[in-house]
Structures are given as C-alpha cells and as structure tokens.
C-alpha positions, 0 to 999 in steps of 0.5 A, spaced: 415 940 372 421 938 367 416 938 360 414 945 362 420 950 360 419 947 353 412 946 353 409 952 356 409 957 349 403 958 345 409 957 339 411 950 342 403 948 343 402 950 350 401 943 352 403 944 359 397 949 360 393 944 357 395 939 362 394 944 367 387 946 366 385 938 364 383 932 368 390 929 368 393 934 372 387 933 378 387 926 378 391 925 384 387 931 388 380 927 386 383 921 391 382 926 397 375 928 396 369 925 400 366 922 394 373 918 392 372 915 399 365 913 398 367 910 391 373 906 395 369 903 400 363 901 396 369 898 392 372 894 398 377 899 397 380 899 405 383 906 408 384 912 404 383 912 396 389 916 396 394 912 398 391 905 396 394 903 390 388 900 387 387 908 386 393 911 385 396 906 380 392 910 375 391 917 379 399 918 379 405 918 375 409 917 380 406 910 383 411 905 383 417 909 382 423 908 386 423 912 391 430 914 390 427 917 383 422 921 386 424 929 386 420 935 386 420 934 379 416 927 380 410 927 385 404 924 387 401 931 387 402 932 380 397 926 378 397 923 371 403 928 368 406 927 361 410 921 362 404 916 364 402 918 357 409 919 353 414 915 357 420 918 360 423 924 357 430 923 359 432 920 353 428 924 348 428 931 352 434 934 348 432 939 343 436 935 338 433 928 339 426 931 339 426 936 333 429 929 329 424 925 332 419 930 329 422 931 322 422 923 322 429 922 322 429 918 329 424 913 332 421 916 338 420 909 341 427 907 341 429 914 345 422 912 350 418 916 346 410 913 347 405 915 342 399 914 346 393 910 343 387 907 346 391 901 348 395 907 353 389 910 355 386 903 357 391 901 362 387 906 366 380 907 362 378 900 364 373 896 367 377 895 373 375 903 375 370 903 380 367 909 376 368 906 369 362 908 364 365 906 358 371 909 354 371 912 347 378 913 346 377 918 340 372 923 343 377 923 350 383 924 346 380 930 342 378 933 349 385 933 352 389 934 345 395 938 345 399 937 338 406 941 337 404 946 332 406 944 324 412 949 323 410 954 317 
C-alpha cells in the first residue's frame, strides 16, 4: 500500500495493478484453500498452513517482521508484496532518491533497493516448496514484469 501512490498510473508503469492482479498478491490467500491444507498435511506440516511458518515464510512479506512494524501498510493479507522482491522502500522511496537511482547517479543497493534476480526468486521458488515443479526464472520474470517506462 505504501508503494501504490507512486506506482499506480500507466505513466509510472502501473506496477501496483500488475502486482494486484498477479500471483504474489494472492499468495497468502492460497494458504487458506482446501488444497493448501491437503498439501501441508502431505508435507507433514501440522495445523493451518496460513499460520505455519514453513508456509508463510514464502507466502507473505510480513513473515518474521517485528510485530511493532506490522501496520495497516504491511500485513499478512498482502501476500508477497513489493518489499519481498525490491527491499524495504523506506530509504529509497523519496522522489529525489529514486530518480537519482534511475538516472544512475546513486547506487540503489546503498538505499536498500534490491534488483530482483534468480537468486532472489529462488529463496522461495525452490525444492523446499511441496508444490515445486521447477523454476524457469526468465519465463516467470516475464510473466510478472512491471518495468518503469523509459522517459521520452
């Protein structure tokens, strides 16, 4: 929700809408399904998958975050949100900093910005998942692509 105001319009790339319509926004909800309960049971996970650390560690950005930091902006229900792949935006969210990063004047990593790579994605998309069927980074990244448009 914190990222939405700057990443909502077509001019900015409509990243929020792409995320909202994609699988990551629904990742937590999938843990509430009968299928998830079946998969969890078969994997030897006791109880509700929506509260099992083995499941939520990859299905929500808010997993493992200090309870004091969880607010209406960072919730379990958001599923896998922006910060899971791009890092906490608190340091790079200002217009001045993000524009300097895009222009190559600042190193985004120094401000907590993560450039998603196969290594970032395979922290969750790996053999530890009971539903893992392989992961083609290039193919999957293309499905969820949400680039910032180049300025004319």
